[in-house]
PASEBA-1860 file (N, C-alpha, C; in nm, 3 decimals):
! residues 267
1> MLKTRVIT> 1.849/5.706/4.133/1.960/5.637/4.130/2.084/5.724/4.113 ~ 2.060/5.809/3.996/2.174/5.901/3.973/2.205/5.995/4.091 ~ 2.105/6.042/4.161/2.108/6.135/4.267/2.212/6.060/4.388 ~ 2.168/5.930/4.412/2.232/5.844/4.493/2.374/5.840/4.466 ~ 2.411/5.815/4.340/2.546/5.789/4.291/2.631/5.908/4.322 ~ 2.565/6.033/4.284/2.650/6.154/4.304/2.657/6.191/4.448 ~ 2.566/6.171/4.529/2.585/6.204/4.672/2.708/6.095/4.732 ~ 2.701/5.978/4.686/2.785/5.895/4.736/2.946/5.920/4.697
9> ALLLVAGL> 2.931/5.958/4.554/3.068/5.991/4.505/3.119/6.119/4.590 ~ 3.034/6.219/4.606/3.098/6.322/4.662/3.139/6.304/4.815 ~ 3.071/6.215/4.895/3.119/6.184/5.019/3.242/6.096/5.009 ~ 3.266/6.012/4.896/3.396/5.933/4.887/3.494/6.021/4.864 ~ 3.475/6.140/4.783/3.583/6.254/4.750/3.610/6.304/4.869 ~ 3.525/6.345/4.947/3.544/6.410/5.083/3.612/6.336/5.189 ~ 3.593/6.210/5.193/3.655/6.108/5.271/3.803/6.088/5.235 ~ 3.824/6.087/5.109/3.963/6.078/5.053/4.053/6.182/5.089
17> ALILFALP> 3.987/6.311/5.068/4.055/6.428/5.091/4.090/6.446/5.233 ~ 3.998/6.393/5.323/4.013/6.389/5.462/4.145/6.298/5.507 ~ 4.139/6.189/5.447/4.257/6.101/5.469/4.385/6.145/5.424 ~ 4.389/6.192/5.313/4.513/6.234/5.250/4.564/6.362/5.304 ~ 4.482/6.460/5.330/4.532/6.593/5.352/4.521/6.647/5.498 ~ 4.423/6.591/5.584/4.391/6.637/5.722/4.450/6.530/5.826 ~ 4.445/6.413/5.808/4.500/6.309/5.897/4.646/6.302/5.903 ~ 4.702/6.279/6.029/4.827/6.256/6.044/4.879/6.122/5.979
25> PLAAVLSF> 5.009/6.102/5.945/5.047/5.983/5.879/5.002/5.853/5.931 ~ 5.011/5.838/6.064/4.976/5.706/6.137/4.826/5.693/6.100 ~ 4.748/5.782/6.127/4.604/5.776/6.106/4.566/5.742/5.955 ~ 4.639/5.802/5.861/4.613/5.755/5.716/4.642/5.624/5.679 ~ 4.763/5.574/5.744/4.797/5.428/5.722/4.686/5.337/5.795 ~ 4.628/5.378/5.907/4.516/5.295/5.959/4.410/5.302/5.875 ~ 4.367/5.420/5.814/4.263/5.440/5.729/4.270/5.354/5.609 ~ 4.387/5.346/5.556/4.417/5.243/5.433/4.406/5.121/5.471
33> AAIAAVAA> 4.439/5.077/5.611/4.421/4.937/5.652/4.274/4.899/5.664 ~ 4.190/5.000/5.713/4.042/4.980/5.719/3.977/4.941/5.585 ~ 4.032/5.031/5.486/3.982/5.020/5.344/4.010/4.869/5.285 ~ 4.139/4.802/5.333/4.186/4.682/5.289/4.093/4.593/5.361 ~ 4.064/4.608/5.493/3.986/4.511/5.572/3.851/4.492/5.507 ~ 3.789/4.604/5.476/3.656/4.595/5.411/3.653/4.519/5.284 ~ 3.774/4.550/5.212/3.775/4.470/5.076/3.788/4.323/5.098 ~ 3.862/4.288/5.207/3.886/4.155/5.247/3.767/4.093/5.280
41> WEWGGLMK> 3.667/4.165/5.359/3.544/4.104/5.384/3.455/4.083/5.258 ~ 3.461/4.177/5.156/3.396/4.160/5.038/3.449/4.038/4.956 ~ 3.588/4.020/4.967/3.653/3.904/4.893/3.586/3.768/4.961 ~ 3.563/3.780/5.076/3.511/3.650/5.124/3.363/3.631/5.073 ~ 3.302/3.738/5.056/3.169/3.718/4.960/3.190/3.666/4.823 ~ 3.288/3.695/4.759/3.324/3.644/4.631/3.341/3.494/4.633 ~ 3.399/3.447/4.750/3.421/3.309/4.770/3.311/3.241/4.844 ~ 3.200/3.311/4.865/3.073/3.264/4.906/3.093/3.201/5.048
49> QDPPARVL> 3.171/3.268/5.135/3.178/3.227/5.280/3.082/3.278/5.352 ~ 3.056/3.226/5.474/2.955/3.271/5.569/3.012/3.398/5.645 ~ 2.913/3.464/5.702/2.960/3.597/5.755/3.066/3.589/5.870 ~ 3.069/3.488/5.953/3.191/3.486/6.049/3.320/3.473/5.977 ~ 3.319/3.368/5.871/3.441/3.355/5.801/3.494/3.484/5.749 ~ 3.395/3.560/5.683/3.436/3.685/5.603/3.485/3.791/5.706 ~ 3.429/3.796/5.834/3.475/3.879/5.926/3.621/3.840/5.981 ~ 3.629/3.713/6.008/3.771/3.661/6.047/3.880/3.687/5.945
57> YAMTLLLF> 3.843/3.682/5.812/3.933/3.697/5.707/3.981/3.842/5.700 ~ 3.876/3.935/5.725/3.898/4.084/5.735/4.002/4.115/5.844 ~ 3.983/4.056/5.963/4.047/4.093/6.085/4.200/4.033/6.061 ~ 4.201/3.932/5.980/4.328/3.865/5.950/4.412/3.942/5.860 ~ 4.353/4.002/5.762/4.424/4.086/5.692/4.468/4.226/5.746 ~ 4.386/4.273/5.837/4.408/4.384/5.913/4.541/4.380/5.993 ~ 4.552/4.247/6.076/4.658/4.207/6.138/4.792/4.207/6.060 ~ 4.790/4.148/5.937/4.898/4.155/5.842/4.929/4.281/5.821
65> CWQLTVAA> 4.855/4.390/5.796/4.881/4.524/5.763/4.950/4.585/5.891 ~ 4.914/4.564/6.009/4.954/4.616/6.128/5.112/4.558/6.143 ~ 5.145/4.436/6.123/5.252/4.363/6.134/5.370/4.408/6.032 ~ 5.323/4.448/5.907/5.393/4.496/5.808/5.439/4.641/5.851 ~ 5.360/4.713/5.916/5.372/4.854/5.952/5.482/4.855/6.053 ~ 5.452/4.773/6.177/5.551/4.787/6.284/5.672/4.685/6.281 ~ 5.653/4.583/6.207/5.759/4.492/6.237/5.842/4.456/6.116 ~ 5.785/4.473/5.993/5.857/4.430/5.884/5.834/4.524/5.749
73> PQLIPILL> 5.852/4.652/5.768/5.826/4.753/5.666/5.934/4.705/5.537 ~ 6.048/4.650/5.578/6.138/4.618/5.470/6.086/4.523/5.361 ~ 5.988/4.464/5.402/5.920/4.346/5.314/5.821/4.406/5.216 ~ 5.802/4.536/5.230/5.694/4.598/5.132/5.735/4.600/4.986 ~ 5.867/4.622/4.969/5.901/4.626/4.817/5.895/4.486/4.772 ~ 5.931/4.388/4.838/5.915/4.253/4.799/5.761/4.203/4.759 ~ 5.679/4.247/4.857/5.532/4.225/4.842/5.488/4.296/4.715 ~ 5.531/4.413/4.696/5.503/4.491/4.571/5.537/4.408/4.431
81> GISVAFWI> 5.666/4.372/4.455/5.727/4.294/4.338/5.634/4.177/4.297 ~ 5.600/4.082/4.415/5.517/3.973/4.395/5.394/4.021/4.339 ~ 5.336/4.117/4.374/5.205/4.159/4.325/5.212/4.200/4.161 ~ 5.311/4.280/4.134/5.331/4.305/3.984/5.345/4.187/3.907 ~ 5.421/4.083/3.957/5.446/3.967/3.871/5.317/3.893/3.861 ~ 5.230/3.890/3.954/5.115/3.821/3.960/5.010/3.896/3.839 ~ 5.010/4.034/3.863/4.919/4.095/3.732/4.978/4.067/3.609 ~ 5.102/4.083/3.584/5.160/4.079/3.447/5.167/3.927/3.395
89> LAVPLWFR> 5.195/3.833/3.498/5.225/3.695/3.450/5.101/3.600/3.462 ~ 5.030/3.606/3.576/4.944/3.501/3.619/4.799/3.554/3.572 ~ 4.762/3.679/3.580/4.631/3.721/3.552/4.593/3.695/3.399 ~ 4.677/3.710/3.302/4.665/3.672/3.170/4.630/3.530/3.160 ~ 4.684/3.442/3.236/4.662/3.301/3.234/4.525/3.288/3.291 ~ 4.499/3.355/3.402/4.357/3.334/3.462/4.248/3.376/3.361 ~ 4.273/3.476/3.288/4.169/3.511/3.185/4.161/3.395/3.067 ~ 4.281/3.351/3.044/4.268/3.239/2.931/4.204/3.106/2.961
97> FKWTLAGN> 4.230/3.077/3.098/4.164/2.944/3.148/4.060/2.950/3.226 ~ 4.009/3.083/3.264/3.888/3.101/3.351/3.880/3.027/3.486 ~ 3.989/3.024/3.546/4.006/2.973/3.679/3.913/3.040/3.778 ~ 3.859/2.964/3.868/3.763/3.018/3.953/3.817/3.006/4.108 ~ 3.731/3.095/4.185/3.753/3.085/4.332/3.662/2.975/4.395 ~ 3.699/2.911/4.487/3.618/2.813/4.561/3.593/2.863/4.697 ~ 3.474/2.831/4.774/3.465/2.854/4.901/3.535/2.757/4.998 ~ 3.577/2.820/5.108/3.663/2.754/5.202/3.796/2.671/5.122
105> DFFGYLLG> 3.851/2.774/5.075/3.974/2.714/4.985/4.087/2.797/5.024 ~ 4.196/2.739/5.073/4.319/2.836/5.114/4.369/2.901/5.008 ~ 4.372/2.864/4.884/4.426/2.930/4.758/4.347/3.066/4.740 ~ 4.216/3.059/4.772/4.136/3.180/4.741/4.159/3.288/4.859 ~ 4.196/3.250/4.981/4.226/3.344/5.057/4.359/3.396/5.035 ~ 4.457/3.319/5.006/4.589/3.358/4.964/4.589/3.458/4.860 ~ 4.499/3.430/4.740/4.475/3.518/4.625/4.433/3.661/4.672 ~ 4.326/3.648/4.767/4.277/3.774/4.804/4.377/3.865/4.872
113> ALVILPTW> 4.455/3.800/4.966/4.571/3.869/5.025/4.673/3.926/4.912 ~ 4.684/3.856/4.815/4.777/3.889/4.709/4.735/4.010/4.635 ~ 4.582/4.024/4.626/4.530/4.135/4.559/4.525/4.252/4.658 ~ 4.490/4.240/4.780/4.455/4.347/4.854/4.568/4.408/4.937 ~ 4.645/4.317/4.996/4.763/4.360/5.082/4.846/4.442/5.017 ~ 4.895/4.411/4.889/4.984/4.494/4.818/4.925/4.638/4.783 ~ 4.802/4.635/4.765/4.720/4.768/4.729/4.741/4.860/4.857 ~ 4.728/4.799/4.978/4.731/4.870/5.088/4.882/4.917/5.114
121> AAMVALHA> 4.974/4.817/5.093/5.128/4.860/5.098/5.154/4.968/4.993 ~ 5.107/4.986/4.874/5.136/5.069/4.773/5.092/5.205/4.818 ~ 4.949/5.202/4.878/4.897/5.338/4.933/4.990/5.396/5.031 ~ 5.037/5.299/5.125/5.129/5.348/5.235/5.264/5.417/5.161 ~ 5.320/5.338/5.086/5.433/5.368/5.033/5.434/5.510/4.946 ~ 5.335/5.519/4.875/5.319/5.637/4.793/5.289/5.761/4.868 ~ 5.192/5.745/4.967/5.155/5.861/5.059/5.277/5.887/5.147 ~ 5.365/5.796/5.183/5.480/5.839/5.266/5.578/5.939/5.182
129> VSTWLMLA> 5.580/5.909/5.054/5.663/5.992/4.969/5.603/6.136/4.943 ~ 5.475/6.134/4.922/5.406/6.249/4.869/5.261/6.228/4.856 ~ 5.184/6.305/4.929/5.037/6.278/4.915/4.981/6.319/4.763 ~ 5.049/6.410/4.701/5.010/6.450/4.560/5.049/6.337/4.462 ~ 5.163/6.274/4.503/5.197/6.162/4.418/5.114/6.048/4.415 ~ 5.065/6.021/4.550/4.966/5.914/4.542/4.836/5.942/4.480 ~ 4.799/6.067/4.492/4.668/6.118/4.441/4.696/6.115/4.283 ~ 4.806/6.150/4.236/4.832/6.150/4.085/4.829/6.021/4.034
137> AMALVWVA> 4.880/5.905/4.112/4.866/5.762/4.057/4.735/5.715/4.068 ~ 4.644/5.756/4.156/4.506/5.725/4.177/4.418/5.791/4.048 ~ 4.466/5.904/4.022/4.388/5.982/3.906/4.423/5.925/3.781 ~ 4.540/5.868/3.765/4.574/5.807/3.627/4.468/5.697/3.609 ~ 4.433/5.615/3.707/4.331/5.523/3.687/4.206/5.586/3.654 ~ 4.165/5.682/3.720/4.019/5.741/3.693/4.027/5.805/3.545 ~ 4.138/5.868/3.504/4.161/5.906/3.374/4.129/5.803/3.276 ~ 4.201/5.694/3.297/4.196/5.573/3.206/4.061/5.509/3.200
145> DVSAYFAG> 3.984/5.514/3.301/3.846/5.474/3.321/3.752/5.564/3.236 ~ 3.759/5.681/3.279/3.676/5.785/3.181/3.711/5.785/3.057 ~ 3.849/5.778/3.011/3.873/5.786/2.874/3.829/5.671/2.798 ~ 3.837/5.556/2.857/3.804/5.424/2.805/3.647/5.441/2.778 ~ 3.572/5.472/2.874/3.421/5.487/2.872/3.392/5.566/2.751 ~ 3.435/5.675/2.738/3.399/5.775/2.623/3.446/5.731/2.482 ~ 3.554/5.679/2.481/3.620/5.624/2.354/3.535/5.510/2.314 ~ 3.510/5.416/2.410/3.416/5.307/2.364/3.287/5.341/2.329
153> RAFGRHKL> 3.211/5.432/2.386/3.083/5.490/2.361/3.092/5.545/2.213 ~ 3.200/5.607/2.174/3.210/5.678/2.044/3.258/5.610/1.944 ~ 3.357/5.505/1.976/3.407/5.426/1.861/3.409/5.273/1.869 ~ 3.368/5.224/1.992/3.367/5.101/2.022/3.302/4.994/1.911 ~ 3.388/4.908/1.871/3.339/4.808/1.765/3.386/4.660/1.806 ~ 3.518/4.652/1.845/3.566/4.547/1.880/3.577/4.497/2.026 ~ 3.499/4.395/2.062/3.490/4.373/2.211/3.629/4.317/2.255 ~ 3.654/4.359/2.376/3.784/4.322/2.453/3.765/4.193/2.505
161> APTISPGK> 3.666/4.170/2.590/3.658/4.049/2.670/3.506/4.017/2.679 ~ 3.443/3.971/2.560/3.292/3.976/2.566/3.232/3.878/2.672 ~ 3.300/3.770/2.718/3.242/3.676/2.811/3.296/3.725/2.957 ~ 3.345/3.836/2.982/3.378/3.902/3.110/3.305/4.016/3.138 ~ 3.321/4.106/3.037/3.273/4.245/3.046/3.230/4.308/2.894 ~ 3.099/4.268/2.873/3.061/4.281/2.724/3.078/4.433/2.682 ~ 3.072/4.534/2.778/3.082/4.672/2.736/3.221/4.710/2.700 ~ 3.321/4.649/2.734/3.457/4.695/2.709/3.490/4.666/2.557
169> TWEGVAGA> 3.570/4.754/2.503/3.626/4.746/2.357/3.768/4.763/2.359 ~ 3.830/4.727/2.246/3.954/4.754/2.232/3.984/4.904/2.193 ~ 3.879/4.971/2.140/3.885/5.112/2.111/3.876/5.183/2.240 ~ 3.806/5.126/2.337/3.796/5.203/2.480/3.941/5.184/2.519 ~ 4.008/5.075/2.506/4.133/5.065/2.565/4.245/5.168/2.495 ~ 4.232/5.187/2.368/4.307/5.279/2.289/4.280/5.420/2.352 ~ 4.154/5.449/2.373/4.108/5.580/2.421/4.178/5.591/2.557 ~ 4.185/5.501/2.639/4.238/5.500/2.783/4.392/5.541/2.766
177> VVGVLIYG> 4.450/5.472/2.686/4.604/5.487/2.663/4.628/5.637/2.605 ~ 4.546/5.691/2.512/4.559/5.840/2.474/4.538/5.918/2.588 ~ 4.421/5.892/2.675/4.392/5.986/2.781/4.503/5.983/2.877 ~ 4.547/5.873/2.926/4.655/5.865/3.015/4.781/5.936/2.976 ~ 4.819/5.923/2.847/4.941/5.973/2.803/4.922/6.139/2.802 ~ 4.809/6.178/2.756/4.796/6.336/2.779/4.802/6.375/2.919 ~ 4.720/6.298/3.011/4.722/6.335/3.157/4.869/6.322/3.208 ~ 4.952/6.215/3.158/5.085/6.210/3.208/5.171/6.326/3.157
185> GIVLTFTP> 5.151/6.363/3.051/5.218/6.479/2.971/5.184/6.606/3.052 ~ 5.076/6.631/3.093/5.032/6.758/3.157/5.096/6.751/3.299 ~ 5.087/6.627/3.368/5.148/6.624/3.507/5.288/6.659/3.515 ~ 5.353/6.575/3.425/5.493/6.590/3.418/5.552/6.718/3.376 ~ 5.471/6.793/3.288/5.522/6.921/3.248/5.491/7.034/3.332 ~ 5.386/7.027/3.398/5.345/7.157/3.466/5.334/7.132/3.620 ~ 5.363/7.036/3.674/5.374/7.001/3.816/5.513/6.955/3.865 ~ 5.530/6.976/4.000/5.663/6.935/4.042/5.691/6.793/4.049
193> LAGSLPLS> 5.578/6.703/4.029/5.602/6.559/4.029/5.689/6.509/3.934 ~ 5.723/6.586/3.840/5.836/6.529/3.745/5.962/6.504/3.809 ~ 5.997/6.549/3.910/6.123/6.544/3.988/6.116/6.406/4.061 ~ 6.015/6.344/4.048/6.013/6.217/4.139/6.050/6.108/4.041 ~ 6.025/6.142/3.907/6.056/6.036/3.819/6.151/6.094/3.705 ~ 6.277/6.091/3.744/6.384/6.147/3.653/6.436/6.040/3.547 ~ 6.333/6.019/3.463/6.349/5.905/3.349/6.344/5.974/3.208 ~ 6.388/5.897/3.107/6.370/5.953/2.975/6.234/5.953/2.930
201> TPLLVLLL> 6.196/6.038/2.832/6.060/6.043/2.799/5.998/5.912/2.726 ~ 6.085/5.834/2.636/6.037/5.708/2.575/6.006/5.602/2.699 ~ 6.091/5.613/2.797/6.057/5.508/2.914/5.941/5.571/2.990 ~ 5.919/5.691/3.003/5.801/5.734/3.074/5.661/5.705/3.004 ~ 5.680/5.705/2.854/5.571/5.677/2.782/5.542/5.516/2.792 ~ 5.645/5.432/2.788/5.609/5.294/2.814/5.557/5.265/2.943 ~ 5.601/5.337/3.061/5.550/5.299/3.170/5.410/5.353/3.192 ~ 5.362/5.459/3.126/5.231/5.489/3.137/5.132/5.409/3.064
209> ILLTAVSV> 5.175/5.359/2.945/5.107/5.252/2.864/5.103/5.127/2.960 ~ 5.195/5.077/3.031/5.199/4.960/3.109/5.098/4.983/3.225 ~ 5.100/5.097/3.283/5.012/5.125/3.396/4.877/5.133/3.357 ~ 4.836/5.175/3.229/4.700/5.175/3.175/4.659/5.040/3.154 ~ 4.751/4.949/3.096/4.723/4.818/3.072/4.690/4.732/3.199 ~ 4.765/4.751/3.293/4.734/4.681/3.430/4.611/4.747/3.488 ~ 4.584/4.857/3.470/4.450/4.901/3.537/4.336/4.842/3.457 ~ 4.343/4.818/3.343/4.240/4.761/3.260/4.220/4.610/3.318
217> MGDLFESL> 4.335/4.529/3.332/4.334/4.407/3.392/4.270/4.414/3.512 ~ 4.291/4.494/3.605/4.240/4.476/3.756/4.088/4.501/3.740 ~ 4.038/4.598/3.651/3.894/4.600/3.634/3.846/4.474/3.572 ~ 3.896/4.402/3.491/3.856/4.292/3.425/3.843/4.162/3.537 ~ 3.955/4.167/3.598/3.983/4.055/3.691/3.861/4.043/3.787 ~ 3.833/4.178/3.849/3.721/4.159/3.942/3.599/4.141/3.869 ~ 3.561/4.201/3.767/3.443/4.151/3.688/3.430/3.994/3.656 ~ 3.557/3.935/3.642/3.538/3.788/3.605/3.508/3.726/3.732
225> LKRQAGIK> 3.559/3.766/3.851/3.537/3.714/3.967/3.391/3.721/4.007 ~ 3.337/3.835/3.988/3.194/3.859/4.017/3.088/3.778/3.939 ~ 3.141/3.779/3.804/3.044/3.705/3.707/3.055/3.552/3.754 ~ 3.159/3.496/3.801/3.175/3.360/3.820/3.097/3.337/3.957 ~ 3.083/3.433/4.054/3.012/3.427/4.180/2.871/3.440/4.170 ~ 2.836/3.494/4.041/2.685/3.522/4.027/2.627/3.653/4.092 ~ 2.721/3.750/4.105/2.684/3.867/4.173/2.702/4.003/4.093 ~ 2.632/4.096/4.124/2.663/4.217/4.034/2.757/4.313/4.092
233> DSSNLLPG> 2.755/4.310/4.230/2.836/4.404/4.303/2.916/4.341/4.412 ~ 3.040/4.371/4.463/3.108/4.313/4.571/3.033/4.329/4.696 ~ 2.945/4.442/4.721/2.872/4.448/4.833/2.774/4.572/4.808 ~ 2.706/4.599/4.897/2.611/4.736/4.890/2.644/4.832/4.987 ~ 2.766/4.835/5.021/2.827/4.929/5.119/2.811/5.063/5.065 ~ 2.831/5.103/4.951/2.835/5.238/4.882/2.721/5.246/4.793 ~ 2.614/5.320/4.836/2.484/5.314/4.770/2.514/5.385/4.634 ~ 2.460/5.300/4.506/2.492/5.344/4.377/2.615/5.305/4.327
241> HGGVLDRI> 2.707/5.264/4.412/2.835/5.228/4.353/2.882/5.088/4.379 ~ 2.805/5.014/4.460/2.839/4.876/4.493/2.929/4.873/4.619 ~ 3.041/4.796/4.603/3.117/4.795/4.728/3.269/4.865/4.695 ~ 3.337/4.838/4.814/3.486/4.892/4.798/3.573/4.824/4.674 ~ 3.564/4.696/4.674/3.631/4.629/4.575/3.588/4.686/4.437 ~ 3.466/4.721/4.421/3.422/4.775/4.288/3.493/4.914/4.260 ~ 3.510/4.981/4.368/3.574/5.122/4.342/3.720/5.095/4.321 ~ 3.777/5.004/4.389/3.933/4.982/4.390/3.988/4.906/4.296
249> DALTSTLP> 3.897/4.823/4.215/3.939/4.708/4.120/4.067/4.742/4.042 ~ 4.060/4.854/3.978/4.162/4.895/3.893/4.286/4.946/3.981 ~ 4.269/4.997/4.094/4.368/5.038/4.163/4.462/4.930/4.233 ~ 4.400/4.812/4.245/4.450/4.688/4.317/4.568/4.651/4.212 ~ 4.562/4.676/4.081/4.663/4.631/3.994/4.760/4.750/3.968 ~ 4.701/4.878/3.965/4.789/4.978/3.913/4.879/5.048/4.045 ~ 4.832/5.051/4.144/4.900/5.122/4.256/5.035/5.039/4.300 ~ 5.033/4.902/4.322/5.159/4.840/4.343/5.264/4.849/4.241
257> LAALILYL> 5.218/4.845/4.111/5.318/4.875/3.996/5.368/5.018/4.001 ~ 5.293/5.118/4.042/5.334/5.262/4.047/5.428/5.272/4.163 ~ 5.384/5.211/4.285/5.486/5.230/4.398/5.616/5.148/4.370 ~ 5.612/5.028/4.307/5.734/4.959/4.274/5.824/5.049/4.185 ~ 5.765/5.110/4.077/5.829/5.186/3.996/5.910/5.303/4.078 ~ 5.836/5.362/4.160/5.890/5.475/4.247/5.995/5.426/4.319 ~ 5.984/5.296/4.399/6.087/5.252/4.470/6.218/5.210/4.406 ~ 6.202/5.164/4.269/6.315/5.141/4.181/6.394/5.253/4.149
265> VRS> 6.308/5.361/4.101/6.391/5.486/4.082/6.455/5.559/4.193 ~ 6.400/5.546/4.305/6.455/5.622/4.418/6.564/5.543/4.484 ~ 6.571/5.408/4.451/6.678/5.332/4.534/6.817/5.332/4.465
END
């Protein structure tokens, strides 16, 4: 199992490097759209839809990606803003009331678009500014996840959301914040990316903490939906790693916020 996970992880890293550094911009945008379409197909599984409905939903989301690219790119900042409002305002209420997705439900399809489409838009927006900036935003999520894991293993005592993800603790969240702050300090001090965010140090610290918080929310949100659907993984497309949604769960909440911050700073 470990060997399978390692091989799959290496292939994913190689695929990501190919998309980010080898493909021309349009091909990268189409690759991001393909990832979004697969995630939409998996979302249909969370809604317990039959295979034709899942494929149709994936193709519909792919069409939205195309239309935003060629006909309405000016709507992307608005889409990012709606996404950030959803994660900061609506998702905490979702955790509180344990709302559920229902099959053959328009709201469920709309919610899937609200989770997946802005993630694609954020990838496109960040990649258009700087490949390294996009990679740095994604790495922030990975640093938060790894830091939370080790801090939770070493110091975890107080459960964060025992009915959603029993393994997560508040100590793990604190470890994620510390890890991200160290990571952010290194990136902003020793790389040229600091020029993309000409903000005061206190504001940068607050933004890093906020990005860490929403990354945890993205992880928990998908965990809740999978628990409610009675499944362990969103699919079996990635051997040893589950599905695409399992791998981008925290990115769905973090990348739209990162892209919106960048848009506001540069406007």
